[in-house]
Structure formats: structure tokens, C-alpha cells
Backbone as a chain_set.jsonl record, in Angstrom:
{"seq": "MKMNPLKPLKAMKTLMTKSAKIQLHIEDETKKKNPDWFRIITLKKQRLLIKDKLNKLRRTKGMMLLG", "coords": {"N": [[69.018, 89.118, 84.607], [70.764, 88.955, 87.062], [72.884, 90.055, 88.975], [75.334, 88.403, 91.1], [74.883, 88.678, 94.543], [76.68, 88.548, 96.123], [79.732, 89.091, 94.883], [79.759, 92.185, 94.909], [79.664, 93.158, 97.647], [81.872, 91.016, 98.457], [84.146, 92.504, 96.893], [83.087, 95.477, 98.075], [84.611, 94.642, 100.973], [86.67, 94.333, 100.386], [88.096, 97.213, 99.247], [87.64, 98.111, 101.586], [89.966, 96.647, 103.378], [91.739, 97.653, 101.567], [91.534, 100.873, 101.924], [92.272, 100.621, 105.143], [94.31, 100.005, 104.858], [96.075, 101.564, 103.714], [95.853, 103.919, 105.091], [97.228, 103.426, 107.216], [99.627, 103.566, 106.431], [99.822, 106.548, 105.723], [99.263, 107.165, 108.357], [101.266, 106.114, 109.543], [103.268, 108.189, 108.217], [102.923, 109.66, 108.588], [104.473, 110.289, 111.403], [106.753, 110.545, 111.111], [110.429, 111.701, 111.032], [110.345, 113.556, 109.352], [108.41, 114.291, 107.365], [106.687, 113.498, 104.082], [105.431, 115.025, 102.949], [104.313, 115.553, 100.16], [103.823, 112.402, 99.743], [102.145, 112.111, 101.526], [99.8, 113.324, 100.019], [99.428, 112.23, 98.32], [98.792, 109.434, 99.146], [96.184, 109.898, 100.488], [95.025, 110.453, 98.533], [94.242, 108.841, 97.308], [92.875, 107.244, 98.579], [90.837, 108.752, 99.099], [89.224, 108.111, 95.954], [89.232, 105.454, 96.457], [87.506, 105.088, 99.027], [85.25, 106.593, 97.444], [84.691, 104.184, 95.643], [83.911, 102.973, 97.101], [81.767, 104.099, 97.582], [79.613, 103.928, 95.702], [79.45, 101.382, 95.37], [78.293, 100.56, 97.334], [75.887, 101.995, 97.075], [75.213, 100.832, 94.811], [74.382, 98.951, 96.187], [71.782, 99.292, 97.756], [70.802, 99.449, 95.542], [70.478, 96.836, 94.599], [68.836, 95.402, 96.311], [66.465, 96.411, 96.462], [65.424, 96.097, 93.817]], "CA": [[70.539, 88.827, 84.981], [70.618, 89.071, 87.678], [73.811, 90.389, 89.499], [75.746, 88.121, 91.933], [75.04, 89.822, 95.127], [78.405, 88.682, 96.937], [80.63, 89.733, 94.529], [79.857, 94.124, 95.07], [80.215, 93.05, 99.24], [83.809, 91.306, 97.785], [84.281, 94.068, 96.322], [83.376, 96.306, 99.277], [85.12, 94.277, 101.832], [88.682, 94.385, 99.337], [88.261, 98.04, 98.965], [88.405, 98.599, 102.895], [91.19, 96.417, 103.045], [92.822, 99.189, 101.345], [91.407, 101.668, 102.875], [92.442, 101.167, 106.357], [96.178, 100.299, 104.702], [96.325, 103.673, 103.217], [95.716, 104.76, 106.635], [97.94, 103.261, 107.796], [100.667, 104.316, 105.674], [99.722, 108.006, 106.18], [99.929, 107.371, 109.73], [103.574, 106.354, 109.516], [104.763, 108.667, 107.249], [103.273, 111.664, 109.674], [105.016, 110.475, 112.657], [107.987, 110.565, 110.469], [110.514, 113.355, 112.176], [110.608, 114.833, 107.823], [107.224, 113.184, 107.079], [106.903, 113.019, 102.657], [104.169, 115.119, 102.144], [103.565, 115.382, 98.363], [103.418, 111.313, 99.892], [100.997, 111.975, 102.129], [98.606, 113.602, 100.025], [99.402, 110.432, 97.48], [97.784, 108.545, 99.862], [94.607, 111.094, 100.817], [93.694, 110.528, 97.866], [94.469, 106.609, 96.676], [91.595, 106.638, 99.976], [89.16, 109.39, 98.676], [89.046, 107.152, 95.168], [88.853, 104.342, 97.418], [85.67, 105.715, 100.092], [84.31, 107.255, 96.245], [84.344, 103.356, 94.342], [83.14, 102.179, 97.735], [79.983, 104.872, 97.988], [79.241, 103.113, 94.62], [78.671, 100.165, 95.231], [76.736, 100.903, 98.321], [74.756, 102.362, 95.815], [74.921, 99.433, 93.627], [73.631, 97.179, 96.186], [71.149, 99.024, 97.704], [69.311, 99.247, 94.749], [69.891, 95.49, 94.646], [68.01, 94.737, 97.413], [65.573, 97.182, 96.344], [65.36, 95.296, 92.945]], "C": [[70.071, 89.643, 85.714], [71.94, 89.465, 88.162], [74.011, 89.321, 90.565], [75.482, 88.869, 93.51], [76.196, 89.272, 95.94], [79.305, 89.535, 95.894], [80.58, 91.529, 94.698], [80.197, 93.534, 96.869], [81.78, 92.08, 99.216], [84.279, 91.908, 97.934], [84.405, 94.885, 97.82], [84.625, 95.695, 99.991], [86.928, 94.655, 101.356], [88.903, 96.058, 99.266], [88.706, 98.986, 100.79], [89.461, 98.251, 103.519], [91.866, 97.109, 102.591], [92.898, 100.269, 101.817], [91.945, 102.034, 103.78], [94.281, 100.346, 106.095], [96.553, 101.474, 104.513], [96.533, 104.103, 104.139], [96.472, 104.937, 106.951], [99.638, 103.832, 107.618], [100.567, 105.449, 105.773], [99.901, 107.668, 107.334], [101.498, 107.228, 110.271], [104.466, 106.935, 108.578], [104.203, 110.22, 108.153], [103.417, 111.585, 110.88], [105.977, 110.288, 112.077], [108.409, 111.767, 111.218], [110.585, 114.263, 110.522], [109.365, 114.075, 107.002], [107.5, 113.925, 105.473], [105.904, 113.559, 102.448], [103.466, 115.402, 100.87], [103.251, 114.093, 99.025], [102.076, 111.179, 100.212], [99.983, 111.993, 101.41], [98.749, 112.663, 99.182], [98.29, 110.191, 97.579], [96.409, 108.976, 100.097], [93.889, 110.718, 99.978], [93.702, 109.465, 97.095], [92.817, 106.782, 97.465], [89.958, 107.168, 99.467], [88.019, 108.536, 97.277], [88.521, 106.039, 95.839], [87.103, 104.565, 97.997], [84.645, 106.282, 98.505], [83.61, 105.669, 95.875], [83.442, 103.16, 95.99], [81.5, 102.912, 98.048], [79.57, 104.168, 97.192], [78.926, 102.405, 94.418], [78.097, 100.104, 96.184], [75.045, 101.169, 98.416], [74.15, 101.079, 95.208], [73.635, 97.482, 94.547], [72.127, 97.309, 96.989], [70.245, 98.752, 96.821], [69.104, 97.703, 94.82], [68.654, 94.679, 95.175], [66.457, 95.402, 97.548], [64.617, 96.658, 94.766], [64.663, 93.631, 92.847]], "O": [[69.347, 90.621, 85.523], [72.594, 88.918, 87.275], [72.957, 89.09, 91.159], [76.125, 89.918, 93.541], [76.609, 90.227, 96.598], [79.542, 90.706, 96.192], [81.679, 92.061, 94.542], [81.396, 93.657, 97.12], [82.721, 92.45, 99.919], [84.947, 92.156, 98.937], [85.412, 94.95, 98.526], [85.71, 96.178, 99.667], [87.928, 95.081, 101.935], [90.107, 96.309, 99.219], [89.496, 99.876, 101.103], [90.073, 99.076, 104.196], [92.884, 97.341, 103.243], [93.956, 100.797, 102.161], [92.294, 103.208, 103.901], [95.158, 100.216, 106.95], [97.286, 102.224, 105.157], [97.527, 104.824, 104.219], [96.923, 106.061, 107.169], [100.463, 104.302, 108.401], [101.714, 105.788, 106.065], [101.083, 107.882, 107.601], [102.352, 107.808, 110.942], [105.602, 106.664, 108.191], [104.742, 111.315, 108.311], [102.855, 112.364, 111.65], [106.498, 109.389, 112.737], [107.698, 112.587, 111.799], [110.843, 115.466, 110.509], [109.584, 113.327, 106.049], [108.354, 114.81, 105.42], [105.116, 112.918, 101.753], [102.253, 115.451, 100.67], [102.031, 114.168, 99.174], [101.163, 110.559, 99.666], [99.107, 111.15, 101.603], [97.779, 111.925, 99.357], [97.262, 110.369, 96.926], [95.507, 108.19, 99.808], [92.673, 110.546, 100.054], [92.955, 109.396, 96.119], [91.775, 106.454, 96.897], [88.823, 106.696, 99.402], [86.803, 108.349, 97.314], [87.33, 105.747, 95.733], [86.001, 104.292, 97.522], [83.417, 106.325, 98.577], [82.387, 105.58, 95.776], [82.216, 103.236, 95.904], [80.483, 102.424, 98.541], [78.859, 103.341, 97.764], [78.149, 102.218, 93.482], [77.062, 99.45, 96.051], [73.99, 100.939, 99.009], [73.032, 100.564, 95.173], [73.024, 96.446, 94.287], [71.347, 96.363, 97.102], [69.211, 98.102, 96.974], [67.997, 97.204, 95.024], [67.896, 93.808, 94.747], [65.57, 95.108, 98.348], [63.403, 96.82, 94.646], [64.731, 92.994, 91.795]]}, "num_chains": 1, "name": "protein.A"}
């Protein structure tokens, strides 16, 4: 059974959009007079999790192209 090649691409696009939104929140928070560093750290951790998922999808997509 072959996986639909568009499904990982759609997931990657969604994750990239989420990552960009989180980055904007990080930038907004750091520009504040008294930034909430706990919130910034939490947002950065969320962004790292998304990057890990993106890397996993990229590897999966690469294997699909080879298989």
C-alpha cells in the first residue's frame, strides 16, 4: 500500500505555518518592556518540537521518493 505523497507535503506546510506563527509570538514577547521569559522558553520548546516533526517528515518524504 503506497502512501499519498501529498499528505506529507500538506502536513509540512501546516507545521511550517505553525512554526512561523510561534516565531512571531516569540518576537512580540521579546519586544515587550517586561517580557515573560517563561512564555518565551515555552514557545521556543514548541517550535523545536515542530522542527523535529518537520525533519521526520522530510526524511519520510525522501524515502518515499527513493522507494
